[in-house]
C-alpha positions as a Markdown table, in Angstrom:
| # | Residue | x | y | z |
|---|---|---|---|---|
| 1 | Unk | 153.1 | 94.0 | 130.5 |
| 2 | Unk | 154.7 | 96.1 | 133.5 |
| 3 | Unk | 152.9 | 95.6 | 137.0 |
| 4 | Unk | 154.5 | 99.5 | 137.7 |
| 5 | Unk | 155.9 | 101.5 | 135.1 |
| 6 | Unk | 158.5 | 105.1 | 136.7 |
| 7 | Unk | 159.6 | 107.4 | 134.2 |
| 8 | Unk | 161.3 | 110.8 | 134.7 |
| 9 | Unk | 159.8 | 110.3 | 138.7 |
| 10 | Unk | 161.0 | 111.5 | 142.1 |
| 11 | Unk | 160.8 | 110.5 | 145.5 |
| 12 | Unk | 158.5 | 107.8 | 145.0 |
| 13 | Unk | 158.1 | 104.5 | 146.6 |
| 14 | Unk | 157.3 | 101.4 | 146.1 |
| 15 | Unk | 156.1 | 99.4 | 149.4 |
| 16 | Unk | 155.0 | 95.9 | 150.6 |
| 17 | Unk | 154.1 | 94.5 | 147.0 |
| 18 | Unk | 153.6 | 91.7 | 145.4 |
| 19 | Unk | 153.9 | 91.0 | 141.3 |
| 20 | Unk | 152.8 | 87.9 | 139.5 |
| 21 | Unk | 152.7 | 86.1 | 136.5 |
| 22 | Unk | 154.1 | 90.0 | 134.6 |
| 23 | Unk | 156.5 | 90.4 | 132.2 |
| 24 | Unk | 158.5 | 93.0 | 134.0 |
| 25 | Unk | 157.3 | 93.3 | 137.8 |
| 26 | Unk | 159.1 | 97.1 | 138.4 |
| 27 | Unk | 160.4 | 99.2 | 135.5 |
| 28 | Unk | 161.7 | 102.8 | 136.7 |
| 29 | Unk | 163.8 | 105.1 | 133.4 |
| 30 | Unk | 165.9 | 108.4 | 134.1 |
| 31 | Unk | 164.2 | 108.6 | 138.1 |
| 32 | Unk | 165.8 | 109.5 | 141.1 |
| 33 | Unk | 165.4 | 108.9 | 144.6 |
| 34 | Unk | 163.0 | 105.9 | 144.5 |
| 35 | Unk | 162.8 | 103.3 | 147.5 |
| 36 | Unk | 161.7 | 99.5 | 146.9 |
| 37 | Unk | 161.1 | 98.1 | 150.2 |
| 38 | Unk | 159.4 | 94.7 | 151.0 |
| 39 | Unk | 158.6 | 93.2 | 147.3 |
| 40 | Unk | 157.1 | 89.7 | 146.4 |
| 41 | Unk | 157.8 | 89.3 | 142.6 |
| 42 | Unk | 156.4 | 85.7 | 141.5 |
| 43 | Unk | 156.6 | 84.3 | 138.1 |
| 44 | Unk | 157.4 | 87.2 | 136.1 |
| 45 | Unk | 159.8 | 87.7 | 133.1 |
| 46 | Unk | 162.1 | 89.6 | 134.3 |
| 47 | Unk | 162.1 | 91.4 | 138.3 |
| 48 | Unk | 162.8 | 95.1 | 138.4 |
| 49 | Unk | 164.3 | 96.7 | 136.0 |
| 50 | Unk | 166.2 | 100.0 | 137.0 |
| 51 | Unk | 167.7 | 102.4 | 134.2 |
| 52 | Unk | 169.3 | 105.5 | 134.0 |
| 53 | Unk | 168.4 | 105.5 | 137.9 |
| 54 | Unk | 170.6 | 107.3 | 141.1 |
| 55 | Unk | 170.1 | 108.1 | 144.8 |
| 56 | Unk | 167.6 | 105.0 | 145.3 |
| 57 | Unk | 167.3 | 101.9 | 147.3 |
| 58 | Unk | 166.5 | 98.2 | 146.6 |
| 59 | Unk | 165.4 | 96.5 | 150.4 |
| 60 | Unk | 163.7 | 92.8 | 150.8 |
| 61 | Unk | 162.5 | 91.7 | 147.3 |
| 62 | Unk | 162.6 | 88.6 | 146.7 |
| 63 | Unk | 161.6 | 87.3 | 143.3 |
| 64 | Unk | 161.1 | 83.2 | 142.3 |
| 65 | Unk | 161.4 | 82.6 | 139.2 |
| 66 | Unk | 160.9 | 79.3 | 138.5 |
| 67 | Unk | 163.3 | 77.4 | 135.9 |
| 68 | Unk | 161.4 | 76.3 | 133.0 |
| 69 | Unk | 163.0 | 73.3 | 130.9 |
| 70 | Unk | 163.7 | 75.1 | 127.2 |
| 71 | Unk | 163.5 | 78.0 | 128.3 |
| 72 | Unk | 165.9 | 81.3 | 126.2 |
| 73 | Unk | 169.4 | 81.6 | 127.9 |
| 74 | Unk | 168.5 | 85.0 | 129.0 |
| 75 | Unk | 165.6 | 84.5 | 130.8 |
| 76 | Unk | 167.9 | 82.7 | 133.6 |
| 77 | Unk | 169.7 | 84.1 | 136.4 |
| 78 | Unk | 171.5 | 83.4 | 140.0 |
| 79 | Unk | 170.2 | 85.1 | 142.6 |
| 80 | Unk | 173.4 | 85.4 | 144.6 |
| 81 | Unk | 174.3 | 88.0 | 140.9 |
| 82 | Unk | 171.0 | 90.1 | 141.5 |
| 83 | Unk | 172.1 | 92.4 | 144.1 |
| 84 | Unk | 175.3 | 93.5 | 142.5 |
| 85 | Unk | 173.3 | 93.7 | 139.6 |
| 86 | Unk | 171.5 | 96.4 | 140.2 |
| 87 | Unk | 174.3 | 97.8 | 142.3 |
| 88 | Unk | 175.9 | 98.2 | 139.0 |
| 89 | Unk | 172.9 | 99.9 | 136.8 |
| 90 | Unk | 172.4 | 102.0 | 139.7 |
| 91 | Unk | 175.8 | 103.8 | 140.0 |
| 92 | Unk | 176.2 | 103.1 | 136.1 |
| 93 | Unk | 173.1 | 103.6 | 134.1 |
């Protein structure tokens, strides 16, 4: 289940939200001028997915995904690399 799904949108804002226990918290595709500010993602399989999004901002987002033993390797990530990944996908789509 996806908390918020936006496709082909423009000038959307997601502000002061909490997502808990979902498959994906936020998924946006072919969207521009998306603003995500002050969001908490707790126990979701995936945090934020941005595909082909441009002129967008992600600020003050906390992603808490506890490391579960025997979980799939692709569900593990380092929070220190999260900002770099978001920036890369926003630039390269």
